[in-house]
N, C-alpha and C positions, 0 to 999 in steps of 0.2 A: 777177562776182559769186563766190565761194567755195561750191561744191555743201554745203551741210550735211549732207547724207545719207551723200556720201560722206567728210565729215572724221569722222563720230564714230568711238571705238574700235572701235566693232564692225566696220565697213564698211573699215577702215584692217587689221583683222589678217585679214579675210577675202581681201583685196588681198595680205598678206604670205604667207598659207597659200599663196594661186593659185601665185604666184610662186617658193614657195620646194618646192613640188612639182616645177621642171621640174628646180628642179637638184640636187635628191636623188634624180632616174631615173637608176637605173643602180646605185647604192651602197646604196637603201634604199627600201620604198616605204610611202609616207603612206599610213593605212588611207583609205578610198577617201571615207567619209561628210564629213560636213562638219565642222569642227572644232567640238570640244567647248570652251563658255565656263563661267568659273570668277571670278566676282565675288570678290576679298580682299584686304583691306585698303584698301578705295575705291577697286580699281583693276581693269582687266578682261583677262582675259588669254583666251588660246583654245591649245587644245594636241591633241598627238594623238601616237598611240603608233607610234612608226617600226619595223617588221620591218626589222634590217640583211642584207644580201645576205651572203653567205660572204665576200665581198672586205674587206665595211668589218665584219664583226663578227672577221674575223681579226686585221685591221689595230687594233682598239681594243680586242682580247682580251675582247668580251661573246658572251655566250649566251641573252640575253634579248631584249624589246623594249626601247626607247629611248624616254624621254618626251623630245618636242618641245615647249619652249615658245614661244608670241607672246609678245610685246610689245610695244605700240605707243609707251612713254615713251618720250623725248627722251632724258632721263637720268635713268640705272638707280640704282635704290636696293637695300638688302643684302637686302629683303624679297621680291626676283623669285627668289632661292636659295633662301628658307626656302620661299616655297611649292611651289617644284620639286622639294624634299624633302617637304611634304605630300602632293602627288599621288603622287609615287612611294611612300609607305607608305600611301596608302590603295589599291594596285591590288594588294593581298594576294597579293604576288610574281610577277605578271607583269613589272614592268617592271626592269630592269638597276640595283639599288642605290646603285650606284656611281658612272654615269653620265648626263648629259642635257646635252642640245644646246638652247641658248637663241638664238631669233631677236629680234635688239632693235634700235633705231634711235639708240643713243646711239654718238656720235663714238668715246669713250673706255670704253666698256663693257667692251669685252674683255677690258682687263687687269682692272678693277671685278672684274666677274661671275668671273673665273678665281679674283684672289683670294679672294674672299668662299667660292668653295667650299670650296677647301685648305681655309681654316679651319673648314669644316664637313664635310670628311671626304667631298666629293663634286667629281667630276671634273666642272667646268662645260666643255662647248665649246660657246663663243660666236662667233655668226656675224653679221656687221655686217650690216644689212637695205640699207642705201644702198653697200654693195658686193660685192652677193651675187653669188658666180661663177657664169658661167652654164655651165657644166659638169660634171659631175660627178666627173670628175677633178678637176679646180682645188677644189670641194669639198672631197675625200680629204683633197686635200695639206693645204688648212688647216685641216678636224680634226684630222690628224695631229699637225700642229705646234704646235696650241693646245696638246694633250696631252702629246706627247711631249716635248717643250721645258720642260715643269716638271722640276726633279731633284726626289721621290721619297725619296731616302736621305739626301739632306742633312738632316737632323734634328741640330743644336746643342746643344738642351737635353733633360731629362728627359723620356720617354715613359711615357705611362700608360693610352693610350686602347687600346682592341681593333683599331685600325689599323695601331698601331705597336709593339704590345707581343707580343715572341715571345719561345718558351721558358720561361716564367718564371710563366704565367700560374696552373698549378696549384699553386707554389711559395707565390704570393703567397695563395690561396685559402685555404692549409695555414696559413700564418702567422697569416693572419687568424682564424681559429679557434681556432689557440692561443692568443693576445694576449688572447684572452676573458676567461682563466681565471688569470691570474697570472702566466704565465710570462715569462722576460727571455731576448730575444735578440738578436743581434747580427749586421750586413751589413758585414763587411767585405771589404776589396778595391782593389785601382789605381784610378785615377781615370777616369775616362769607361767603368766595366764594366757602369755601369747599376745604384748602390748606391739614386742618388734615386730613378729611376724606381720599381725596386720598394720602396721607403716610401712613394711616392705614390698606389701601388696597392696595397697593404695599407690606405694610409688610406681610399680608396675604398671599396673592400670592406666593413673596418670602419663607415664612416658609413653607407650601402648598406643592409648587410644584419646591423648587429648593433647592440643599445640597448645604447651604451657613450659615454663620451666621452673622445675625443681630443685631445691636446696637444701640441703641435709646434714644436718648437723648432729652428731656425736656428742654431746656434754659429757659423756664419763671419759673421755679422753684428755689427755695432763693437758693437751694445747690447747683444749677448751675453756675447760673449768679453770684453769691458770689466768684467764684472760681477766681483763677489766669490760666493766661493761662496753665502754667508745672501742675497748677493743674486741671487742662480741660482734657492734654493731660495725662497725669497721671492717671485719671477717666475713660478714655475714651481706655487706654490700657488693665488694669483691666479688664472690661467689656468685651475686648474682648477673654482675657481667660478664664473667665466665658463663653462666649456664644461656643466659641470651646473645652471646657473640656469632658471630656466623662458624664460626669452627668448631661450636657445639654442637655437633650433629643431632644428637638427643636429648638437647635441651636440660644436660644434669648435671650439677657440679657439688662436690662435698666443701662445706665450711673446715680452712684449715687457717693456721696464724696468721696472721693480716702483715701484706708487704707493707702497707703506708702507716705511721704514727699521727694518728690524729685526736684533736681534743671532743669532746662530750658531741658540744654542739658541731664541732666537722664531722662528725663521724656521722649524726642523726639525719644531717644536709647530704652527704654522699649517700646515704643510704637511701633516701626519697629521690634521690637522683635517678640511681641504681632502679629502679623498680619504674620510676614514670617513663624511664629510657628504651625498657625491656619490651615492649610493644605488644606483649603477648602476656596474660596471669603469671603472675607470680605465687609460686605453693614453697612455705616454709614449714620444714619437717622437722620438729626438735625432740629427738629423743633422748631417756637418760636425764629428765630435765630436772629433777631431785639433785645432779650433782651444782646445779649453779640458785639455789634458794637459801634461804637466811640457813637450813639444816644443814647446809650441805657438810657431807664427810670427809670432805678433802679438801675447802677453802674457809678460809673464817671470812674472805670477803666479801661472800656476797651476802652473809649479813645487810648491807647498806647495800652494796652492787645492786642485789635483788630490784629492789625500789627504781633504782637509776635506768637501770635496763628497759624494761618493763613501762615506764615513764615515758623514755624517749619511742620504742619501739611503737608504743599508741597512738605519740602524735603522729609518724610515719604513715603508719596504718591511716588515719584519720584523712589526713592530707590526701595519702592518695588515693582515698576514695572521693574527695570532693574534686579532685584535678581526672576523675575517671580511668586511672589506671586502677588494676585490679591484683590483691596481696592477698594470701589465706594463709593460714595457719594451722600447722597439725600438732599437738605434743602429747609426747608419750613419757607416762612416768608412776612411779609409787602414791606419795603424799598428794590430797589435794587441799592441805590445811593450806598453803599460803597462795593458794585461789581462791579463798572464801574470808579470809580473814580480812576484816576492815583495816585494821594498821597495823603495819610493821615500825619497832621503835620508834610508838607516837607518832608515827607518819600513816598519812592516807594510802592504801595498799594500792598501788597503779595496778595492779594484776585481776582487783576484785572486780566482777560482774564484766571484765574482759575476756579473761580466760573460763571458759563454764566448766562447769563441775561435773565431768561425763565420766563414767568407767565401762571398762569390758567385762562385763561379768561372765560367768562361768558357762559352757553351751549349754543352750538346750538339751534336756533328756534324749527325742530323737537327733540330734546331731551326733551327741555321745556313741550311742548305738550305733550308726551309720559308721561311724570311724572306726570304732572295735572292728563290726564286721566284715570292712575292706579292706582294712591291716593286718588281721587275724587271716584271713584267706591266704594269704602270700606266704604266711609261717606254719600252713595247716592247720591250724587251728579253728575251732566252729561253737562258736561260744550261741548257747542258746539266747533269747532275749530277756529271758528270767536272770541269766547270768551277767551281761551285757549292764541289764540295768542294777546288779549289785555291786558290779566294777563303779558306775558313775556316781552310785550313793556313798558310794564307802569313801571317792576321791573326790567328791562334788562339782564332779563336772568340768572341773580340772584338766582342759587336754594334756597340761605335759603330766600330771600325778595320773591320768589315767595311761599313758601312753608306758610310763614307767612301772604300772601294775602290772601293764599286760605283759610287760618285758620281762618283769618277774617270772609271772606264768610262764610266758614261754621256756626261760628255761629251765623249770622245774617241770616240763611233760616232755618224755621220752622221744627223741626226734625217729627213733627207727618205726613208733606205734604212730606214726603220722600219714593221714588226716586222720587227726582226732575231735571229738565231741567232748566238748568242755561242760560239764553243767553244773545246777547251780549249789549244788553240795561240793564237789569239787571247788570250784570259782569262791565260794567260803572259806572253806581252809586255807585255800592259796594266798586269797588276800590278808586275810587274818597273820599271815606268817609275813608277808609284804608288810602290813602294818607297822609288827613289831620289829624287823628287822632295817627297814627303809625309809620307810612314806613316814614316819613319825618325825623322821628328822628333817627330811625333803619338806614338811608343811610348818616345822618350826622354824626353819631356817626362813621360809617367806614371812611366817606371821611376828618372827622377831625382828626384820627385818621393817615390815609394816610399823610395828610399835614404836621401832625407833624416831622413823619420820614422821612420824604420827603419833607422838603420845598419849594425846585425848583419847584413843583409841583403849588403851590400855586397861581404866576400870571397868567400860562398859563390858569388855572382853570376859576379864576373873569373876564379874558379877552375871553375868551371861552362865559360867561354870559354875557359881554358887549357889544358881538358879534365885537370883536377885532381881529378877526381871523389871520389878515393877521400879527400883531406883534408877532404872536407865534411863535417860533423857531419849525422847521417841526420835529427833534427827538424828541421834549417834548410831539408835538401832537402824533407822535408812542407810547410813554409810556403812553399816556392816555389812548389810544383806546385798547393798551394791558391789561391795568386794568380796562378795561369795563367803563369805565369814561363818552368817548366820545363813538359816533356811529362808527362803523368799516365802515358805506360807505362812499361815495365821499363827503358827504355835513360833515361840522366840529359842530357838536350840540353835547350835553349833550345825553347819551344814551336811557335815561327814564324818565319817571315823576317824580320819587323818586330822580334819582339824581340829575335832573333841581330844584326843588324844596327845596332839601339840599344844593344845592351851594347858591341859594336865602339867606337862613338861616344863612348860613353860612358867606357871605358878609354880612347881615343884622348883625350879631354877632362883624365881623369887625370892619365894620364903629362905632360901638358903645364901641370899645375898646377905654381906655384913649389912651393918646397922648405917644410918645413912651419917652419921660422925665419922664416922672410918673408913666407908667404903673408898677402893681407890680411886684418883682421878682421871685414871684411864680409862673406865669403865665406860664403854658407848652404846654398846648394843643392848638391847631390852632383854634379853637372857641374862644379864650380869655378866658375861663374858669379853674378857680386854681383848684388843684388836689382836694382841699377842695368841691368846688362849683361842682366839677366833682362827688362827694359821692351824694351831695345833689341831684344831676338832676337824677345821678342813682336811690335814692331812692323813687323820686318823680315819675318816668318812670316806675318802680316796684309796687309801691301802685297801682299807673293808672290802671297798665293791671290785677294786681292782684285783683282790684276791679270788671274788666268787670268778670273773671273768675267765680268771687263771684257769682255775678248778675246772670249770664248763671246757675251756681251748684243751686242755691236757687229755680230757676224758676223751671229746670228739674227735681230736685227733688221731689217738692211739686206736679209738675203736676204728676210723677210718682206713688207717694203716696196715690192722691184722685183718682187716675185712679182704682190701685190695692188692696184699703182700702176693706174691708166687710162693717165696718159701715164705711162708710166717714164721714169726717171730715167740709164738705164744699168744695167748690172752691177751688182752687189757690188763684186768686183775692179775696177773703173772707178770705183764713188765712191770707195773707199778708196784709190787712189794719187791721185785728185785732190786728196786732201788732203793730199799729202804735199811735201816741198820735192822741186825736181828732181834733185835730186843721189841723194836717197835713192831717188826713181821710179824710175831708171836702176838701180838696184842690186838692187830686189826686184821687177821687173815682170814676171819669170818664171816665179813662184810659182803655185801655183794659191791661193785663197781660204782655204781654211785654214791650210796653210801661211805664206802672206802675215799674217796675222794674227799670227800666234806670231813673227814677225820684227821687229815693229813696239814702239817704245818707249812707256812710259806718257806722255810728252808728245802723240804721235803720235794714240794712241787718243781723248785729250781733246778732240787736234784735230779728229780726223773727228765726234765727238759734238757739238760746238759748230758745225760745217761744218752736219750733218745733223742740227740741233736741232729742228725738224718731229717726226722719226719718234721721238727721246728724250726732246722734252718731258713726256709721261707718265710717265717714270720718274724725271726727275730734277727735274723741275716748276720749281724755281727756278736759272736760268742762272746767275746769276750766283755763286750760293752754289758751282754746280758748279764755276763756273771756281775759286773761291776756295784752294778744297779738295783739285782737281788742280795747283794752283800748289803747295799747303803736301805733299802727298804726293811731288810730284817734288823737292824740295827735298832729301829722303836725308839728314837731319843725320848717319846713323851710319856713311854711306860715305866722309864726309871729316874732313878733319884738325882736328877742331876742336873743341872744349869744348863738351859739352852738358847745358845743364840741366834740372830736369822740366818747366818750360812749353816746350819743345823738345817733349820727348815725348807732352807735354798735346794740344799742337795736332797731332800727326802722330795721337794716340790720336782724336780730336774729327774731324779730317779722315776718316779710315779709317772711324769708326765710321757716318758720314753716309751716305757710301758706298756703304757695305756694306748699310746698312739699304735705302737704292733700289734696289738690285742684288737684294737677297733679296723685297723684295716684288712680285718681276717673276713 
């Protein structure tokens, strides 16, 4: 018969605390008194404050006490992380705000808690109670692995939260204030320089701190760029009505397909009426504006529609100002070409002198250093000032590129040895490797896109590479400096190694193109690739990146499993070799685990995962789906001499996306 007294949650929690104290001995001091209890969301939790020893504090880069939360549920839910954040907030600054240890009984809880914590900006260090390490050394290794195996640099989408928004906070605050007074501002720059992040941050500040109506337009959406000038004007007017209505508590609306059908004159009048009836400042944010310019990659309509739209929009802006209403505009895009051209199709450009030529330049060097220092701290990496400067210089201080370089260094640094100091010498070698394997491609994509939408910059870029600076118009040099392609100093040269290598690759691609008379009419990209070839390049690039992720994930999970399993199944290297064919095993048997992983083919990686499915089931969940996706990826249709139709590319993209999402969620 069960001992009901020992089976109730409070008794289970006491047992968990008592046993955990022993494991923590030597790396942290848990408060000597009985744990405190809290009942929240119908659940009972125990918690203590752990004072880390210098050894643990150094490893985790913390300087305050750490919340240690105990939960006896056999299946964890997201509320555990929410409660941890609440308890940290109630500690009045006593506890480390970004780190919490959660001792739990969920066999799959480690990955869930870690993932939920990241989404809320909290580093959760989960400890599975049923496999609680018996010594403090083992526990320290486990905690460090859980913390440092996550890649905090790898952010692919726009960021605007305080944890990830660096170097432009004051700029965003200033823009939010200025947009309350009827100003028109632009945020132009190359791809991935942070335009959308700045726009998102400005919208956040406007909604939170200012009494205004915010209307957002994403021109890259099919439903937007496929509109006519009158359709877009109508849609903006409808969105303003929605944002200014009493039901819209936060005064925010997103432009979508219009409900009404109006003429150009009717749409213009309706838009003016919407602005005048709003009773507070109206701010319109237009992102990805290149999709509604004459060089739109998706619609021929905007060759003439561009002028129609801006001529009528300008009339609304001017009449609103005369009638005492406030309307402001902030524009984000790549090309400044269509805002400085005097005429379009021999008609006066309505956007000239209306939309300012303002650029989002790379970060200042101190901001780059601060970003590297803060993010690397949570990865257990410590860069010297010279090392951080080296990364900034190579990456032209473009935040996305800097993150990618640091992510590469993170993947190449052994987790077991962290926290680790990365000096200038190590950084130099790793940055060179990054540029060779990933960096040049990243920069080439951004550069090629810029030169496609702004072809007037092609010759100046190539002349810079050929040291023919004297032949470049000063105005073009100024523009390239603002984009961050050329250094801002007195010497006219590429701004960093990534840009230099991308320019070299771009020139190689340009030289390899057919002559003008035989060039395929489908060639649109500045690098000479057709859209079809771009898709193949994207698939190939995505596969290469995914393969690197897979190598690292397989190695990390096998190492962790070998370390924590009570009945070991052999070393990581032995488990990898056992999944290989005899001939291959003989060729690679002498390599160390890290080197061995780099030698494996995609098919061999998938074989290891299938053989060790009990270890990887928590990541990929569906074994059949995993096997099918790996088979598709391994076919590599772009590597064979055969015709490839859109269905082949679609299959590749779908398989790569599914696998990438599973690995990214770890």
